[in-house]
C-alpha positions as CSV (number, residue, x, y, z in Angstrom):
1,X,79.3,85.9,251.1
2,X,79.6,82.2,250.1
3,X,82.6,80.9,248.1
4,X,80.6,80.9,244.8
5,X,79.8,84.5,245.1
6,X,83.4,85.2,246.0
7,X,84.6,83.3,242.9
8,X,82.2,85.3,240.7
9,X,83.7,88.6,242.1
10,X,87.2,87.4,241.7
11,X,86.4,86.4,238.1
12,X,85.3,89.9,237.3
13,X,88.4,91.4,238.9
14,X,90.8,89.2,236.9
15,X,88.9,89.5,233.6
16,X,91.3,91.0,231.1
17,X,91.0,92.2,227.5
18,X,90.1,89.6,224.9
19,X,92.8,88.9,222.4
20,X,91.4,89.1,219.0
21,X,92.8,88.0,215.6
22,X,91.5,88.8,212.2
23,X,91.6,87.0,208.9
24,X,91.3,88.5,205.4
25,X,91.8,87.1,201.9
26,X,92.0,88.8,198.5
27,X,91.2,86.3,195.8
28,X,91.7,88.4,192.6
29,X,95.1,88.9,190.9
30,X,95.0,92.4,189.6
31,X,96.4,95.9,190.1
32,X,93.8,96.7,192.8
33,X,94.7,93.6,194.9
34,X,97.4,95.3,197.0
35,X,95.0,98.2,197.8
36,X,92.2,95.9,198.7
37,X,94.6,93.8,200.8
38,X,95.9,96.8,202.8
39,X,92.4,98.2,203.1
40,X,91.1,95.1,204.8
41,X,94.1,95.1,207.2
42,X,93.4,98.7,208.1
43,X,89.7,98.0,208.5
44,X,90.2,95.2,211.0
45,X,92.9,97.1,213.0
46,X,90.5,100.1,213.4
47,X,87.5,97.9,214.2
48,X,89.3,96.0,217.0
49,X,90.8,99.2,218.4
50,X,87.3,100.7,218.8
51,X,86.3,98.0,221.2
52,X,87.8,98.7,224.7
53,X,87.5,95.1,225.7
54,X,89.5,93.8,222.8
55,X,93.2,93.9,222.0
56,X,94.6,93.1,218.6
57,X,96.7,89.9,218.5
58,X,97.5,89.7,214.8
59,X,96.0,90.1,211.3
60,X,96.4,87.0,209.2
61,X,96.1,87.5,205.5
62,X,96.4,85.3,202.4
63,X,96.8,87.0,199.0
64,X,95.5,85.7,195.7
65,X,94.5,82.2,196.9
66,X,91.1,80.7,196.3
67,X,88.8,80.2,199.3
68,X,87.3,76.9,198.1
69,X,90.1,74.8,199.7
70,X,92.0,75.7,202.9
71,X,95.0,73.4,202.3
72,X,97.0,75.9,200.3
73,X,96.2,78.9,202.5
74,X,99.4,79.3,204.6
75,X,98.3,82.1,206.8
76,X,94.9,80.6,207.4
77,X,96.5,77.4,208.7
78,X,99.0,79.3,210.8
79,X,96.0,81.2,212.4
80,X,94.2,77.9,213.2
81,X,97.4,76.6,214.9
82,X,97.8,79.8,216.9
83,X,94.2,79.6,218.0
84,X,94.6,76.0,219.2
85,X,97.7,77.1,221.1
86,X,95.6,79.5,223.1
87,X,97.2,82.7,221.6
88,X,93.9,84.4,221.2
89,X,90.2,83.9,222.0
90,X,88.4,85.4,219.0
91,X,88.7,85.6,215.2
92,X,87.1,88.3,213.1
93,X,86.5,87.9,209.4
94,X,84.5,89.9,206.9
95,X,82.2,87.2,205.6
96,X,81.9,83.4,205.2
97,X,83.2,83.5,201.6
98,X,86.4,85.0,202.9
99,X,86.9,82.3,205.5
100,X,85.9,79.3,203.3
101,X,83.6,78.7,200.3
102,X,83.4,75.1,201.3
103,X,80.5,74.2,203.6
104,X,82.4,71.3,205.1
105,X,85.5,73.4,205.9
106,X,83.4,76.2,207.4
107,X,81.6,73.8,209.8
108,X,84.7,71.7,210.5
109,X,87.0,74.6,211.5
110,X,84.4,76.6,213.5
111,X,83.5,73.4,215.5
112,X,87.1,72.6,216.1
113,X,87.9,76.2,217.2
114,X,84.9,76.1,219.5
115,X,86.4,73.1,221.4
116,X,89.3,75.4,222.3
117,X,87.0,78.2,223.3
118,X,87.8,80.3,220.2
119,X,84.9,81.9,218.4
120,X,84.6,83.3,214.9
121,X,82.6,86.4,214.1
122,X,81.5,86.9,210.5
123,X,80.8,90.6,210.4
124,X,78.8,91.0,207.2
125,X,76.8,87.8,207.9
126,X,76.1,88.8,211.6
127,X,77.2,85.3,212.9
128,X,79.1,84.6,216.1
129,X,80.0,80.9,216.2
130,X,79.7,81.0,220.0
131,X,75.9,81.7,219.7
132,X,73.6,78.8,220.1
133,X,72.0,79.0,216.6
134,X,75.3,79.8,214.9
135,X,75.9,76.5,213.3
136,X,72.5,76.4,211.6
137,X,72.9,79.9,210.1
138,X,76.6,79.1,209.2
139,X,75.6,76.0,207.3
140,X,72.9,77.9,205.3
141,X,75.2,80.8,204.5
142,X,78.2,78.5,203.7
143,X,76.1,76.5,201.3
144,X,75.1,79.7,199.5
145,X,78.8,80.7,199.3
146,X,79.7,77.3,198.0
147,X,77.1,77.4,195.3
148,X,78.2,80.8,194.2
149,X,81.7,79.5,193.9
150,X,80.5,76.6,191.8
151,X,78.7,79.0,189.4
152,X,81.8,81.2,189.2
153,X,83.9,78.2,188.3
154,X,81.4,77.2,185.6
155,X,81.4,80.7,184.1
156,X,85.2,80.7,184.0
157,X,85.3,77.3,182.3
158,X,82.7,78.3,179.8
159,X,84.6,81.5,179.0
160,X,87.9,79.6,178.6
161,X,86.3,77.1,176.3
162,X,85.0,79.8,174.0
163,X,88.4,81.4,173.9
164,X,90.0,78.0,173.1
165,X,87.5,77.5,170.2
166,X,88.7,80.9,168.9
167,X,92.4,79.7,169.0
168,X,93.5,81.4,172.2
169,X,96.4,79.3,173.6
170,X,96.2,78.3,177.3
171,X,99.4,76.9,178.6
172,X,103.1,77.7,178.9
173,X,106.0,78.1,176.5
174,X,107.6,75.0,175.0
175,X,110.8,74.1,173.2
176,X,110.7,76.1,170.0
177,X,107.6,78.1,170.8
178,X,107.0,81.0,173.2
179,X,103.4,81.5,174.4
180,X,102.5,85.1,175.1
181,X,99.0,86.7,175.4
182,X,97.3,83.6,174.1
183,X,99.5,83.4,170.9
184,X,102.4,81.1,169.9
185,X,105.6,82.6,168.6
186,X,108.6,80.7,167.2
187,X,111.7,80.8,169.4
188,X,114.6,80.3,167.0
189,X,117.0,79.0,169.6
190,X,114.6,76.2,170.7
191,X,113.4,75.7,167.1
192,X,116.9,74.7,166.0
193,X,117.0,71.9,168.6
194,X,113.5,70.7,167.5
195,X,114.6,70.6,163.9
196,X,117.7,68.6,164.9
197,X,115.5,66.1,166.8
198,X,113.1,65.6,163.9
199,X,116.1,65.3,161.4
200,X,117.7,62.6,163.5
201,X,114.4,60.8,163.9
202,X,112.9,61.1,160.3
203,X,116.0,61.3,158.1
204,X,118.7,59.5,160.0
205,X,116.2,56.9,161.4
206,X,117.6,57.1,164.9
207,X,115.7,55.9,167.9
208,X,114.7,58.1,170.9
209,X,117.4,56.6,173.2
210,X,120.1,57.4,170.7
211,X,118.8,60.9,170.0
212,X,118.7,61.6,173.8
213,X,122.3,60.4,174.2
214,X,123.6,62.4,171.3
215,X,122.0,65.6,172.5
216,X,123.5,65.0,175.9
217,X,126.9,64.4,174.4
218,X,126.6,67.6,172.3
219,X,126.1,69.6,175.5
220,X,122.6,70.7,174.5
221,X,120.3,71.4,177.4
222,X,116.7,70.5,177.5
223,X,114.1,73.2,178.3
224,X,112.7,71.8,181.6
225,X,114.0,68.3,182.3
226,X,117.2,67.8,184.1
227,X,118.6,65.8,181.2
228,X,117.6,64.4,177.9
229,X,115.8,61.1,178.1
230,X,113.9,59.0,175.5
231,X,110.6,60.0,177.1
232,X,111.4,63.7,176.5
233,X,112.2,63.0,172.9
234,X,109.0,61.0,172.5
235,X,106.9,63.9,173.9
236,X,108.4,66.2,171.3
237,X,107.9,63.9,168.4
238,X,104.3,63.1,169.4
239,X,103.4,66.8,170.1
240,X,100.8,67.9,167.5
241,X,101.9,71.6,167.9
242,X,105.1,70.8,165.9
243,X,102.7,70.0,163.0
244,X,100.9,73.3,163.3
245,X,97.8,71.8,165.1
246,X,96.4,72.8,168.5
247,X,94.7,70.4,170.9
248,X,93.5,71.9,174.2
249,X,91.7,70.6,177.3
250,X,94.2,67.7,177.7
251,X,93.6,68.2,181.5
252,X,90.4,69.1,183.3
253,X,89.2,70.0,186.8
254,X,86.4,67.6,187.9
255,X,86.0,69.2,191.4
256,X,85.8,73.0,191.8
257,X,86.4,72.6,195.5
258,X,89.8,70.8,195.3
259,X,91.0,72.4,192.1
260,X,92.8,69.2,191.3
261,X,93.6,68.7,187.7
262,X,93.4,65.3,186.0
263,X,94.3,64.0,182.6
264,X,91.4,64.1,180.2
265,X,90.8,60.5,179.0
266,X,87.7,61.4,177.1
267,X,85.7,62.7,180.1
268,X,85.5,66.1,178.3
269,X,85.6,67.2,174.7
270,X,89.0,68.2,173.4
271,X,89.3,71.5,171.5
272,X,91.1,70.7,168.2
273,X,92.1,73.4,165.7
274,X,94.0,72.3,162.6
275,X,96.7,74.5,161.0
276,X,96.5,76.8,164.0
277,X,100.0,78.3,163.9
278,X,103.1,78.8,161.8
279,X,105.5,75.8,161.3
280,X,109.2,76.3,160.9
281,X,110.4,73.5,163.1
282,X,110.1,70.1,161.5
């Protein structure tokens, strides 16, 4: 027996079980999310245990986070770091859309993992990234998943715009108004402060710096800012909601992949509704 044959035999003897991790993601935020989340964890645990050559390392899971961008997925990024550290040799995930709906991310991460000898098996798509033709099939399937994500984003935006046109309020509560279930309700405690600001500005002819100082001296706390400043006063005075009007789509999301919001400087149509809600503030 030559040394190469001996090395082959020794390799078979020292071969040990492959350490396998799994990744799952539940993207919806509803009552069934917890059940779906636990169901996926249980599925992967049982799937790995059925293979005598595998042993479970860990199940990584992100809840309620979009798959179009990997930056915000804490557990996904921790899994990648563990893989590069040599903690396991294989990742199981249900399908490409659970791993990433971004073609670039899918290719980038699977290529990067392959450098470290770590493969990814997409069970529903029947793709093992260690196979020779895996990248071609992965690129095709990732592109399909990305396009589906784009269509979903467009459907959501279309639905939100229709609701805005019907007067449904998107956004958070503000000084003097509580926003709940798409409606605006006057908050009397905050409304008193808004009335005081408008009284000082309109009737007493005081400037925004003076008003901010007087509110601070009176011990009145702003709603979100650390302290009263002239810019805070200006935002209140210029806010059309205190005149009963509603303007929406002040921000927009140009890229469905990054989800980054930008101020609308006329790139998209504003939704404007006059005399939208009750005024008891100014």
